[in-house]
N, C-alpha and C positions, 0 to 999 in steps of 0.2 A: 633393681633395675629402672634405666631408661624411658619407657616405651617407647617414644617422641628416637633414641634410633636407626639404625636399619640391622635390623637383624641379617643370621649370616645367611639366612635360608634368602632371602632378598638378596642379596649380591652373588647369591647363587641361583638363584631366577635370573636377572638380572646381567647374567653372562659371567662377571667382576672375575666369579672363584666356579674353575671347574667343576665339571660333574658327571661322573655315569650313568643319563638322561634312558629310565624307559621309558617317559612317555609324558606328553603335553600334550593338553590345547587349550581353547583358551581361559577359560577357570584356574585348570590343575598345570602343576607342574612335577613330578618323579623321577627317580633316582634311589639309587647305592647305600646304601650309607658305607659311613667309609668306615664303621667299627660293627659289623655282623655281627648278631645277633641268632642267624639262624645260613643257612647254604645260600637263600632268598629273603632279604632283609631289601627293602626299597620302601621311602622315604615317599609319600604322598604329602605335598603342598598346592593349597591355596592362593594364584599369586593373594590375591589379596587379605592382607592380614589381619589375622584378632589372634587374641595376646592364646584361647584354646575353647576346644572343643565346644566350651560350656554358651560359651558368648560369645565362637560361630552360633551355634545351634539355635541363641536368642536372639541374636539380630538379622542371620539369615541364612532358610532352615533348607534354603532351594542350593545353596550353593555347598551345605552339609550333606544334600543328597549328591552333588552331584561328586564331590570329593570320595563319596563312597560309587559312586560309579566308574569313578578311574579307579579307590584298589581293586573291582572287580575287573575293569579291564587291566590294569598291572598283572595281575594271576592270571587272564589265561596270558599273553604276552607269553610270561612268568615258565609256562603251565606245569604248571598247578593249581589250576579253576576247579578239575574232578578230585586231586588228594589230599587236596584242606589246602585250607592255609587261617591266618591270625592275621585278627586287625586290631592293635592295639592305639591306644591314644594317651599319652601320659598328660594328667591334669594338672600342676603346674610341680610347683616345686621337692615336694610331701610327694609324690608317684614318681616323682624322676624327670622331670618336662625336662631342657637345660636350654633348651635358643626355644624362647616365648614368642611363638609365630606357629598356631595350631601346625601339624602335621601327625599323620597318620602314617605306622610300622606298619607292614604289610611282611609279615614271615614266612617263611613256608618251603618246601624244599625239601622234606626228613619228617622226619617224627614227631612232633614236639611237647618237654615234657610240661608237665603243669607251673603256672609258677605265683610268686604272692609271695603274702608274708612283708616281717619288716627286717627292712637289711640287716644287717648283722654289723 
């Protein structure tokens, strides 16, 4: 992977690729996943690029906190803050990360089953 190459998410944030935007502020950008895994499935991306959540946590814990606040805001906007929601960060390829620009998945809007285990 070429870390210098612009990511898909950077192009979405820049408006070069259309997205269904749910929330936007100075530091984060949230939009609906094009392949939703739940009734509500929104990605929350920091505008500043870090490869994964571990890198973000080490380099800028305040930005990580803002990403989590934006996840809460998305849950409120989507009407799932009270019923419950899941926040997931996939970290690197073995965990299923496919875009190497840290992003949180906010999932909800229905009863979510347990997940985990090795891919078949």
